[in-house]
N, C-alpha and C positions, 0 to 999 in steps of 0.2 A: 792322186798326188804321188809323185815319184821323187826320189832323192837323186840328185845329179851332182856332178862335181863342178865347182866354179872354174871357168876357163882362166881366171886370173891367178887365184891362189890354190886351186885344187881342194878347197874345203868343201864340206857337205853343204848342199844347197837344195832347198825344196823347189819343185817345179812351179809352185804358186808364188814364190818369193819375187819381189821386184828388185831386190838388191841382195848381194851376198852379206850375211851377218858378220863375216870375218874381215872382209877387206872393203866392202861397200860397192863392189863392181855392179853396175846396173845391168839387169837382164833385158832381153828383147821385149818382155812384157812391160817393163817400166819405160823403155825407150819409145814404145808405140803410144804411150799415154801422154808423152811430153808435148806441149804446145810450143812450137818454135816461133821465133821472131818473124820468120817468113810467113807463117800462118796468120799472125797478128797483123802484119803489113798488108796482106791480101784483104783481110776483113776491113781494114781501115780504108783501102782504096775503093772497095766496093761501096762502102757507106758514104764516102766522099762523093762518088759518082752519083749515087741515089739522091743525096742532098742537093747536088748541083742540078740534076734534072728536075727535081721537085721545085727548086727555085726558079728555073726557067718556065715551068708550067704555071706557077703562081704569077710570075711577072707577065707572061703572055695574057692570062685571063684578066689581070687587073689593068693592064695598059691598053689592050686591044679589044676588050669586050664591049666597050662603049662605041667603038667604031664599026661594029658589025651590024 
């Protein structure tokens, strides 16, 4: 652990800190942990696609299995 200077207020800041205790400036460590709305949107799109494909498979087997 090292002591650095905050780029925002020049206060003392631990290398392990996620935010400056003086001004609240978020460090790169904290920013890398944040989940963005873009990430949440991509997860929702993938899940919707999976549910759609699963629905098509179920429909296919329930409607066409008797005709084979």
